[in-house]
C-alpha positions, 0 to 999 in steps of 0.5 A: 680556388677554382669555381667548380670546387664551390658550386656557390661561388659566383662572379661578383660582376656577372649576373647571379644565377637564379635558383630553380629548385632543389633535387631529391638529395637537397642540392640546389638546381638553377636555371638552364641559363647557368649550366655549370650550376646544374648537378646530377643526383651525385652532386656532379655538374650537368650540362643542360639544354637551354630549351629543357629545364632540369627540374620542375619549379616548386609551385608545379610540383604541388600536385605530387602531394595529391593537393594535400598540405602537411598542416605545418610549416617547413623548417628553415635550413641553412641554405649553404651546402657542404663546400667542396674544398676551400672557404666560401669565396662567393658573394652574399648568400641568400636565405632560402627555404628547404622543402622536404620531398619524397624520393622518386624513382631514379632517372631513367638515364643518368647523365654522365658528364664528359671530361671537364677542362683542366683546372686553372685552364681556360674552358672553351666551348664544349659539346652541347650538354645532354638534357637530364630529364626530371624524375616523374613522381606518381601519386601512389608513391605518397601516403599521408596519415591525413588522406581519407580512405574510402574503404576505411570509411566503408569499414567504419560505417559497416561497423557502426551499422553492425553495432547498432543492429546488435544493440537493437537486437539486445535492447529488443531481447531486454524488452522481451524479457521485461514484458515476460517478467511483467506478464508473470507478475500480473498473472501471479497477482490475478491469481492471488486476487482470485484466490483472495476473493474466493477465500473471502467469499467462502468465509462468509459461509458459517459452514466454511472451514474458517468458520468451523475452526481457527482464530477469528477476529471479532469486535463486540460491544454490549448495549443496555436499553434502560427505560426511564419510566418503570426501571426495566432494561434490555441487554444485547451484544453487537458482534462484528466478525471481521473474519467472516464479515457477518454481524449479529445481535445477541439478545441476552435475557434478564434471567441470565445468571451472572457472577456478582462482584463481591461474590455470589451470583445475580441476574443479568437484569439485576446486575444492570439496575444495581451494579452498573454497566462496568460491573455487568460487562465484567460479569458477562466476559467471565460468563461467556469467555468473550472479549467485550471491549466496551458498554453502550448505555442507551436510555429510552430518550436517546433511542428515540433521538437516534431513530429521529436522527436516521429519518425513521425506521421500518419494522415488521411488527408482530403486535399492536402496541396500545396507547397510554390511555384506555380507548386510544388508538394503538401507538404501533399497528401490527404489520409488515414494513411499519414506518416507526418514528422515534417515539413509536420505536421506543414503544414497540422495543419496550412493549411486553403484553400481560402474561407474555414471556419476557423473550417476546419484548427482547425480540422486539428490541432486537428488531429495532436495533437491526433496523437502526443499523440499516439506517446508519451510514457505513462511513465512520465519520458520518456515523460518529457525528450522529453519535455526537448529536445524541449528546449522551455521556459516553461510558469510560470503556467506549469513547464516541469515536470508537462507538461510531467506528463500530456502529459504522462497520455493523451498518455496512454488514447490515446494509448488505444483508450480512446480519442476524439476530439471535437469542441466547437460550437460557435454562430455567435456573439461568445457567446456559446449557449445551445448546447455548454453548454450541450454537451461540457462544462458541460459534458467534462469540467464539467463547467458552461458558463458565456458569455460576456456581450452583452452590451459590445463594439461590435465585429468588423470583418475586411476583406482585399480587398486592395491588401495590406497584411499590411492593416488588421493588421493596422486596427485591431490595430486601432479597439482594441486601440479604445476599440472594439473587432476586428476579423480578417476576412481574405481576401474579394476576389478581391480588391475593391476601396471603403471600406464598414462598415455594420451591420445587427442589427438596434441597432448596426447602431450607433456603425457602424458609430463610427467604420467607424470614428475610421478607418478614412472612411466616413459615406457614407461607413456605411449601413445595410447589412448581415455581418460576422456571428461572429461579430456585424459590418463587415468592408471591407477595400478598396483601399481608406483605408489609413493605 
């Protein structure tokens, strides 16, 4: 077979041609010293000059790729090209790598081989082969994904900048909206706070709209000052109006007519002595239409201890209080801002001068109570501990903790000057008129008066003119047991020999005769005359009364 038909056929005894590279179509390119092994792009053998290589070495073509690598190894390929007729008669084949390359532009001038020698004839030296210039490759002909693009980086940077600027602008808008919302909330809260302050400030005025009408929240307890010597008592209501933020001590005269538990009526003083704190509280709730939550029984020894626990009180006294014995200096001096100890406070709170109206003594009791409240702590815990220190037995209706909390609230009001003392006006018959109903019961207590039945048993006032202090107690017990409402009228001045039973209203004539009969007095003692203002029948006990 002719060697020209097999480009890989080699002389086993000759020098092996050296592979120089591959052309654009994967054909092998040999060194120039083997011109018969050089082929043009169309697979035809080309004669080359010995001075000019047909192709650039593979190593020299690396720059055509821009100095970049594909990042993967080129696959191995069969180094044998298609045989051009006949079996392979060459020597041993060498494993070669096939390096893929981009196709370049066609050579500026293709080599056209001249007429070759006839097959089977010896070939002589032919004309000098014309060199085929290697194709030139330009870097702009190659495009790789991995190559960085400065323009694309600029675009990416611009997009990042635009996105960041947009995000910053949106963030500023969001923060601005949040600030606006926060300012609106603060403004609303400020307006609500000012409105609330003005409402509470205005509610302290009794003439304001809240005081004039509408539901108000009140905390009311009743306190009874009971004298361990003499058996007298004084009663007051301690009112904490949580709506108007004002406190009030309402003084209740003993002549106030209240209903009895078993029917009929009696006076407040007699109810405290005979019926006790629970029954008296119920009677006051019925009469005043108030909600009294508990009773505080404050005997005179406990009042003395309470004043000592708070460090004494200061009171504007209206009279001198004489000593227990004749000739002793007054226990309490009249004057403004008098400092009173516990014992002095009890003496002043219970003092009633001879011939003095009962309301005078009641007013002094009110002064002492307000002065004590000013000295108590506004802290609930501290005031509760003070009450516990008294070691008194609390009423079931009012525990020590509840009493401490109520007194602390009243103390806070008394300390800041939002506290008053008022006397409940009582009519001569012990009932409550329009003045009491509108001025105290309705405005201060928020209640409605329900007077006792006028057809009930008459009220009887007992005055002692026997010279025997025990006669009054005996007469009162006898009258109460007979179903009457008895009132202690005190002493009647100089002792008289004959007792009297008087009545002012003709309708009470028969009742007066029954009173005389109950006390064991003769019918001649009954007559019509002006008597005590707080009673229907007045009894003056003389020496003829047998207790």
